[in-house]
C-alpha angles and dihedrals in degrees: 000000000000119000138191109245139166112264105286137184088229089087098039097125093043092047092051089050090050090053091057089048090054093049093046087053089054097251137104099036091157117151089233091063092049086056091051092053091048090061104283102117097122092049086050092056089047092052092048088055093048090049089067094057121095092244127017122177087215094053118084113253093242093057124097125221109278130191115212119200127182125223104218140167112205103307094341120105109215103171146316136243126204121205115196110208095219137358133253124198092263090050090051088058098042129001106025128192095309133036127172140180132193123207109253094248091055097051124112093028103100094263097120094058093043092045092049091046091051089049097052096075090048085054090050089051089057090055098261107138097177119020122218112219124180125205136179111248093232093056095088096171091054089047090053091049094052093045093048088055089059097267114168115206109242106168144002121205115176106308093340120101119195120206131184112214125191112237096204 
């Protein structure tokens, strides 16, 4: 049964494989992931932990604290969810409180909804009563995940949909 856990070395090999899946699918071309593939996995785990702190010297000043959790089953990495502790104007437009990704080989199996449901109590524990999630209108699977979690459509701006999702 999959579970939401802090980033862990236990799924290292599977996580590295997932990065190559993301890149092959044309997404997640973040420089951070290139560094992970080049041997920086331990530094990546350290950075993710620092990202959750109120102030990190290695985080850009405009960023807000962000808790990253991984959706794993045994030693298999399935996806990640990022909970931003508060919103900036930019995050209100795109990004919201919660962002998530499933590795391509784990999509369409119900993991998105289960992962979001597991993360909502974590967001509540961070003092977020209602989480803002933004979704591209063309991303029908993600829209379904958010709506199934109780998301109420608040705004539409261009191709961006903004939902409020209760956390408890």
